[in-house]
N, C-alpha and C positions, 0 to 999 in steps of 0.2 A: 455523550457516550458514543464510542465507535462500535458499531454491531459487527462482531467478526466472528468467524469460526475457524479453527484450525485443525488439521489432519496431515500426518505425514510430511511435515514441512511446508505444506501449502496454507495459503490463507484466503478467506473468503469473505466478501463484504455481503452482509445479510440485510434484508429489507422484507417489509410486511405489507400485503395489499389487504386493507380491510374489505374492499368490494369483493375480492375473490376469498376471503378468509384463508389466506396461504401464505406461508414465508417462502421466500426464494432466495437463492445466492448465486453470486458469481465468483469464480477463482479470480483472482488478481496475480499479476506477475508472471503469467503465462502466455504464449504466443497465439492463443486461440481464444474464442469465446466458448468457455464452459459454465454451463448454469445449472442448477438443480433447485428442487423444491420440496417443501413438506407442509402438512397441516398441522404439525406439532414440532416442537424441539427436538424430540428425539427422531422424528421422521426426517426432519431437515438435516441432523447430523448423520443420518443413515444415507440421505440422499448425496450428501457432500462426500462420504467415504466411496460410494460407489461411483461418483463422478469422477473423482480424482484416481481412483484405481483403474477405472475405464479410460481415462484419458493418458495415464502413464502408459498401459499396454498398447492404445493406439499410437503413441508417439514411438514405442518401441518397435513396432510393427513397420511403421514408416520410415524409420530410421532417423528421428529427428529429435531434437532436445525438447522437452516439454516447458522448461523454465525459459523465461523471456531473458534475452541478453541486454545488459545495459552496457552502454561504452564508457561511462564515467565523466561524460560531457553533457552539460546542457545549459541552456541561456535562461536566465531569470532577467525580467524586466521589472524595474523599480523606479520610482521617481528620482529626478535629479537631487532633490533633498537628500533623500535616503541614501543615495549614491555617496554623496558628499560627506554625510554622517558616518557611514561605515568605511569610507576611504581614509578619513580622520581617525577613527579608532584603530583600525589597522597600522596607521604609521604611528600611532602612540605604543603600540606593542611592537614596533619593528618587524613587523610582518607584512607579506604581501596581502593585497585584497583578496585574492584566491585563497591564500592559506587561512585568512581570517574567516571567510564565508565557510571553507572547509570545517574549520574547528567548530564553529557555530552550529552547522548542520549535524556535525558528528555527535555534540553534546545533545543536541535536540532529540535525536533519532535514539538516543540511549535514556531519555528523559520523557517517557511518553505522556507524563501528566502535563507538561508543555503544551500539549495540543488542545487539552480541555480549557487551560488559562487562556489561550490565544483565539480558539475558535468557539468555545463555550460547550456545552453538552450537546451531543448529537446522536 
């Protein structure tokens, strides 16, 4: 299970510290480190809302975009066997390797249950 919170279009990964008995979160997809915490779920949600609102206001004052920019290009390292398998699959569908991988990633990103199948419960 992915532990996430959502607020105003922002996503945060959530963790629990048994030693401190506190939940803490970190915004993902932003250019800076933005964290928050709470001793209850309600306090954690409130902390996220305050952190997001404060971050947006700080970025506005600094004249910078709060969202992380993505170029749309990244490298993926795979084994030579996997490379061969997906290259053969792509050719069977008469598409480039890049288009094949793009389509698979698009499908996976719109079917979040795949994450649980691949990575198990988290």
